[in-house]
C-alpha positions as CSV (number, residue, x, y, z in Angstrom):
1,M,190.2,-162.4,67.4
2,R,190.1,-166.3,66.3
3,D,188.0,-167.9,63.8
4,T,186.9,-171.5,64.0
5,L,188.1,-173.6,60.9
6,T,186.8,-177.2,60.6
7,I,188.4,-179.7,58.4
8,S,188.0,-183.1,57.6
9,L,190.8,-185.7,57.8
10,P,191.0,-189.5,56.7
11,A,191.1,-191.8,59.7
12,Q,194.5,-192.7,59.0
13,L,195.8,-189.0,58.9
14,R,193.8,-188.3,62.1
15,Q,195.3,-191.0,64.0
16,K,198.8,-189.9,62.9
17,V,197.9,-186.4,64.0
18,A,196.7,-187.8,67.7
19,R,199.8,-189.6,68.1
20,A,202.0,-186.5,67.0
21,C,199.8,-184.2,69.3
22,K,200.7,-186.7,72.1
23,R,204.5,-187.1,71.5
24,R,204.5,-183.3,71.3
25,Q,202.1,-182.6,74.2
26,L,200.2,-180.3,72.3
27,T,196.8,-179.9,71.4
28,R,195.2,-180.7,68.1
29,S,194.8,-177.0,67.5
30,E,198.2,-176.3,68.2
31,F,199.5,-178.9,66.5
32,I,197.9,-177.9,63.1
33,R,198.3,-174.3,63.8
34,R,202.3,-174.8,64.0
35,A,201.9,-177.2,60.9
36,L,200.3,-174.4,58.8
37,Q,202.5,-171.6,60.0
38,E,205.6,-173.9,58.9
39,K,204.2,-174.5,55.6
40,L,203.4,-170.8,54.9
41,W,206.9,-169.7,56.1
42,E,208.4,-172.4,53.6
43,E,206.3,-171.5,50.7
44,A,207.1,-167.8,51.5
45,I,210.8,-168.8,51.7
46,E,210.4,-170.6,48.3
47,E,208.7,-167.7,46.7
48,S,211.5,-165.5,47.6
49,R,213.9,-167.8,46.5
50,R,212.1,-167.8,43.0
51,Q,212.3,-164.1,42.7
52,L,216.0,-163.8,43.9
53,V,217.7,-166.7,42.3
54,P,217.4,-164.8,38.8
55,M,218.7,-161.7,40.0
56,A,221.7,-163.6,41.6
57,R,222.4,-165.4,38.6
58,A,222.4,-162.1,36.3
59,Q,225.3,-160.9,38.4
60,G,227.1,-164.4,38.5
61,L,226.3,-165.6,41.8
62,Y,225.8,-169.4,41.7
63,T,227.4,-170.8,45.0
64,D,227.5,-169.8,48.7
65,E,231.4,-168.8,47.9
66,D,230.1,-166.5,45.3
67,V,227.7,-164.7,47.7
68,F,230.6,-164.5,50.5
69,R,233.2,-163.4,48.2
70,V,231.0,-160.4,47.2
71,I,229.8,-159.5,50.8
72,S,233.2,-159.8,52.5
């Protein structure tokens, strides 16, 4: 099921969105949908990182090499 969401954009941002849509051959809806999904994904990754880094630090894991050493 889909719901309609109406947003207002300043003219300059609306023009940037229109140009980006044209370059990518996407509708405005699809472009905005993908941008929102990407932003939500990035926020989920960052939240996971905020939770996991302290646990890793407590185990002495600071670098990629530390992690590779433990899992190898």
